[in-house]
N, C-alpha and C positions, 0 to 999 in steps of 0.2 A: 504494500500500500504506500509506503514511503517513496518508492520509486515512481509509482503512478502520480502521486501528488507533486513530487519534484519535477517530473517531466511535463506534466500537463498544466501545472499552475505556477511554476517558477521558470523553468527552462524555456518552454514555448513562448510565453509573453516576452521574455528577455530577448529571444531570437527575433521575434517580430519587431520589437522596438529597435533592434540593431539594423533591421533591413531599411533600405531606402524607401521613401514614400511611394515611389512608382510600383515597387514590388507589392506593397500592402494594398494598393489600389486594385490589383488583380484578384483580390479576395472575393469580389462580387460587387454588384451595383444595386442601388436603391433597396437595400435590405433583403433582396432575394438570396444573395450569397450568404448573408448573416443567418437567415432562417434555415437554409440548407446545412450550413456548418453547425448550427446549434442542434438541429435534429440528428445529424450524423454523430456528433460527439456524444450526445446523451444516449443514442441507440447503441453505439459501440460500447460505451461504459457499462450499460446495463446488460448487454448481450454477453460481454466478456465476464461479467460477474454472475452469470447463471452457474450454479454449483458444478454442473457437469463440464461446462466450458473451462472454468477456472481450474478444476481438477485435472482436466486433460492438459492444459497449458503448464501446470506445475510439474507434470510428468514428462513432457515433451519439450526439449529446448527450442526446437524450431517453432513450435506453436507459441511458446512464451515470447520468442522474438517477434512473432506476428502480433501478439497481444500488445506488447510495448510499442512496436512500430506503428500499428494502426491507431492506437490511442494518441501517440505523439503527433502523428500526421493530422489527425482530426483536430487536435488541440491547436496545432499551428494554424490551420485554416480558420478555426473559430476565433483565435486571438487576432489574426490578421483582419478578419471581417469586423470584429469588435473595434479594433484600433482605427480602421478606416471610418467606421461609423462615428466614433468619438471625435476624430479629427474634423469630420464634416458636421458635427453638432446634431446628429440624428438621435432621436429618443429611442429608436429600436435597439441600440446597443445596451441601454439600461435594461430593457425588457429581456433581452437574450441573457444578460449576465444574471439577472434575478431568477429567471426560470431555470437556467442551468445550475446556478448555485443551490436552489431549492431541491432539485432532483439529485444533485451530488450529496447534499445533506441528508436527504431521505435515505439514500443507500447507507450513509454513515449511521443513521439512527437505527436502521434495520440490523446492521452488524453489531452495534453496541448493545441494543436492548433485546435482542433475540434470546428466548429462554433456552435455546439449544444451539449447538454448533452447526452452522450451515456449511461452513468450509472446514471440514475435518482435516484437510491436507495441510493447512497453514502451520508453519513452524517458525514464525518470526522471532519469538522470544528465545527459542532454542538456538537458532542460527546466529542471532545477534549477541546474546548474553550467555549462551551455554547452559541455560536452565531448562528444565523440563516443565513445560506449561501445558495445561489442558487446552484443547483446540478452542473451546469457548472463550477462554481468557485471551488467547491470541487474536481471535476474531474481534473481541471487544476492543482490544488495543488498536487494531486496524480501523475500526469504526470511529474511535476517539480521535485518531489522527485526522480522519476526514472531517470530523465535526469541528476540530480546531482550525485546520488549515484552509479548508475550502471557503467558509464564510468570509474569512479575512481577505482572501484574494478576490472573490466575486463581489462582495459588498464594497471593498476598497476601490475596485475598478468601476463599479456602478456609481460611486460618489464622484470619481473623476469624470465619468460620462455625464452625470447630472450637472456638474459645474460647467462643463463645456457646452452642454445643451442650453442651459440658462444664459450663458454668455452669448451664444449665437442667436437665441431668441431676442435678447435685448438689442443686439446689433442690427438684426434683420428687421425687426418689427418696431423698433424704437421703444421697446418696453423698458420701463424703469421701475424697480421694485418700490422705491420710496421717493416719488417725485417731490414731495413736500420738504425733504431734507436737502434738496439741491439748491 
Protein backbone atom coordinates (compact mmCIF):
# COMPACT_ATOMS: atom_id res chain seq x y z
CA UNK A 1 0.00 0.00 0.00
CA UNK A 2 2.85 2.37 0.76
CA UNK A 3 4.20 1.83 -2.77
CA UNK A 4 0.74 2.55 -4.25
CA UNK A 5 0.36 5.72 -2.21
CA UNK A 6 3.85 6.97 -3.01
CA UNK A 7 3.56 6.22 -6.73
CA UNK A 8 0.02 7.47 -7.27
CA UNK A 9 -0.15 10.41 -4.88
CA UNK A 10 3.42 11.68 -4.57
CA UNK A 11 5.54 10.58 -7.53
CA UNK A 12 2.87 11.02 -10.25
CA UNK A 13 1.95 14.62 -9.27
CA UNK A 14 5.64 15.51 -8.95
CA UNK A 15 6.39 14.11 -12.42
CA UNK A 16 3.44 16.02 -13.89
CA UNK A 17 4.53 19.28 -12.23
CA UNK A 18 8.02 18.78 -13.69
CA UNK A 19 6.62 18.39 -17.22
CA UNK A 20 6.35 21.36 -19.59
CA UNK A 21 2.90 22.91 -19.87
CA UNK A 22 2.50 21.63 -23.44
CA UNK A 23 2.83 18.02 -22.29
CA UNK A 24 0.19 18.57 -19.60
CA UNK A 25 -2.18 20.10 -22.17
CA UNK A 26 -2.28 16.73 -23.94
CA UNK A 27 -4.10 15.23 -20.93
CA UNK A 28 -7.46 16.16 -22.42
CA UNK A 29 -9.68 19.05 -23.31
CA UNK A 30 -12.75 20.60 -21.75
CA UNK A 31 -12.99 18.15 -18.87
CA UNK A 32 -13.46 15.08 -21.10
CA UNK A 33 -9.89 13.92 -20.50
CA UNK A 34 -10.29 14.60 -16.80
CA UNK A 35 -13.49 12.56 -16.56
CA UNK A 36 -11.95 9.64 -18.42
CA UNK A 37 -8.76 9.80 -16.36
CA UNK A 38 -10.77 9.88 -13.14
CA UNK A 39 -12.92 6.90 -14.14
CA UNK A 40 -9.88 4.91 -15.28
CA UNK A 41 -7.89 5.60 -12.12
CA UNK A 42 -10.76 4.66 -9.79
CA UNK A 43 -11.69 1.59 -11.86
CA UNK A 44 -8.11 0.32 -11.90
CA UNK A 45 -7.65 0.92 -8.17
CA UNK A 46 -10.80 -0.97 -7.24
CA UNK A 47 -10.22 -3.73 -9.82
CA UNK A 48 -6.67 -4.39 -8.62
CA UNK A 49 -7.96 -4.51 -5.04
CA UNK A 50 -10.42 -7.32 -5.74
CA UNK A 51 -9.06 -10.02 -3.39
CA UNK A 52 -8.45 -12.56 -6.18
CA UNK A 53 -6.66 -9.98 -8.35
CA UNK A 54 -4.41 -8.72 -5.56
CA UNK A 55 -3.72 -12.28 -4.42
CA UNK A 56 -2.65 -13.26 -7.92
CA UNK A 57 -0.47 -10.15 -8.21
CA UNK A 58 1.23 -10.91 -4.90
CA UNK A 59 2.16 -14.37 -6.20
CA UNK A 60 3.19 -13.40 -9.75
CA UNK A 61 5.95 -10.79 -10.20
CA UNK A 62 4.89 -9.89 -13.75
CA UNK A 63 1.32 -9.32 -12.61
CA UNK A 64 2.58 -7.17 -9.72
CA UNK A 65 4.55 -5.14 -12.25
CA UNK A 66 1.38 -4.73 -14.32
CA UNK A 67 -0.50 -3.63 -11.19
CA UNK A 68 2.05 -0.96 -10.30
CA UNK A 69 2.57 0.12 -13.91
CA UNK A 70 -1.12 0.51 -14.72
CA UNK A 71 -1.89 2.35 -11.48
CA UNK A 72 1.06 4.69 -12.02
CA UNK A 73 0.14 5.35 -15.66
CA UNK A 74 -3.48 6.08 -14.72
CA UNK A 75 -2.29 8.37 -11.92
CA UNK A 76 -0.02 10.24 -14.34
CA UNK A 77 -2.94 10.85 -16.70
CA UNK A 78 -5.22 11.83 -13.82
CA UNK A 79 -2.76 14.32 -12.32
CA UNK A 80 -1.93 15.75 -15.75
CA UNK A 81 -5.64 16.33 -16.42
CA UNK A 82 -6.16 17.80 -12.94
CA UNK A 83 -3.15 20.08 -13.32
CA UNK A 84 -4.37 21.23 -16.73
CA UNK A 85 -7.79 21.99 -15.26
CA UNK A 86 -6.33 23.86 -12.29
CA UNK A 87 -4.12 25.98 -14.53
CA UNK A 88 -7.14 26.90 -16.62
CA UNK A 89 -9.29 27.64 -13.58
CA UNK A 90 -11.86 24.90 -14.22
CA UNK A 91 -14.11 23.73 -11.39
CA UNK A 92 -14.10 20.16 -12.73
CA UNK A 93 -10.65 19.59 -11.24
CA UNK A 94 -12.08 20.09 -7.75
CA UNK A 95 -14.89 17.65 -8.46
CA UNK A 96 -12.50 15.00 -9.81
CA UNK A 97 -10.19 15.38 -6.81
CA UNK A 98 -13.00 15.14 -4.28
CA UNK A 99 -14.71 12.16 -5.96
CA UNK A 100 -11.43 10.30 -6.36
CA UNK A 101 -10.35 11.13 -2.82
CA UNK A 102 -13.65 9.86 -1.40
CA UNK A 103 -13.42 6.57 -3.31
CA UNK A 104 -9.79 6.07 -2.24
CA UNK A 105 -10.81 6.78 1.36
CA UNK A 106 -13.72 4.35 1.08
CA UNK A 107 -11.28 1.59 0.19
CA UNK A 108 -9.14 2.61 3.16
CA UNK A 109 -12.19 2.49 5.45
CA UNK A 110 -13.10 -0.98 4.19
CA UNK A 111 -9.58 -2.23 4.82
CA UNK A 112 -9.35 -0.62 8.25
CA UNK A 113 -12.74 -1.53 9.69
CA UNK A 114 -13.36 -4.92 8.11
CA UNK A 115 -14.08 -7.49 10.84
CA UNK A 116 -12.05 -10.12 8.98
CA UNK A 117 -9.03 -10.23 6.72
CA UNK A 118 -9.98 -9.62 3.10
CA UNK A 119 -6.39 -9.89 1.92
CA UNK A 120 -4.93 -12.84 3.78
CA UNK A 121 -1.80 -12.71 1.58
CA UNK A 122 -0.53 -9.38 2.92
CA UNK A 123 2.71 -9.50 4.88
CA UNK A 124 3.67 -5.84 5.26
CA UNK A 125 4.56 -5.98 8.95
CA UNK A 126 6.55 -9.16 8.56
CA UNK A 127 8.52 -7.93 5.55
CA UNK A 128 9.19 -4.45 6.92
CA UNK A 129 9.71 -5.12 10.62
CA UNK A 130 10.38 -8.85 10.83
CA UNK A 131 7.37 -9.41 13.06
CA UNK A 132 4.68 -11.99 12.66
CA UNK A 133 1.35 -10.18 12.34
CA UNK A 134 -2.12 -11.43 11.71
CA UNK A 135 -3.37 -10.67 8.19
CA UNK A 136 -6.16 -8.52 9.65
CA UNK A 137 -3.65 -6.30 11.46
CA UNK A 138 -1.62 -5.97 8.29
CA UNK A 139 -4.73 -5.09 6.29
CA UNK A 140 -5.78 -2.50 8.88
CA UNK A 141 -2.34 -0.89 8.71
CA UNK A 142 -2.66 -0.64 4.92
CA UNK A 143 -6.10 0.95 5.31
CA UNK A 144 -4.79 3.43 7.86
CA UNK A 145 -2.01 4.44 5.48
CA UNK A 146 -4.66 5.21 2.87
CA UNK A 147 -6.83 7.09 5.36
CA UNK A 148 -3.94 9.31 6.39
CA UNK A 149 -2.23 9.94 3.06
CA UNK A 150 -4.97 10.14 0.47
CA UNK A 151 -7.14 12.88 2.00
CA UNK A 152 -4.10 15.07 2.56
CA UNK A 153 -3.15 14.81 -1.09
CA UNK A 154 -6.61 15.08 -2.63
CA UNK A 155 -8.01 17.75 -0.31
CA UNK A 156 -4.76 19.72 -0.54
CA UNK A 157 -4.91 19.66 -4.33
CA UNK A 158 -8.63 20.56 -4.24
CA UNK A 159 -7.82 23.61 -2.10
CA UNK A 160 -5.26 24.72 -4.68
CA UNK A 161 -7.85 24.13 -7.43
CA UNK A 162 -10.52 26.10 -5.54
CA UNK A 163 -8.16 29.02 -5.04
CA UNK A 164 -7.26 29.06 -8.73
CA UNK A 165 -10.91 28.73 -9.75
CA UNK A 166 -11.94 31.63 -7.52
CA UNK A 167 -9.09 33.74 -8.90
CA UNK A 168 -10.11 33.01 -12.49
CA UNK A 169 -13.79 33.72 -11.73
CA UNK A 170 -12.81 37.07 -10.26
CA UNK A 171 -10.65 38.00 -13.23
CA UNK A 172 -13.01 36.80 -15.93
CA UNK A 173 -16.32 37.95 -14.48
CA UNK A 174 -15.19 40.96 -12.49
CA UNK A 175 -16.26 39.21 -9.30
CA UNK A 176 -15.03 40.79 -6.09
CA UNK A 177 -15.68 38.98 -2.82
CA UNK A 178 -15.92 42.15 -0.68
CA UNK A 179 -16.42 45.20 -2.91
CA UNK A 180 -17.23 47.38 0.12
CA UNK A 181 -13.69 46.88 1.46
CA UNK A 182 -12.07 48.27 -1.67
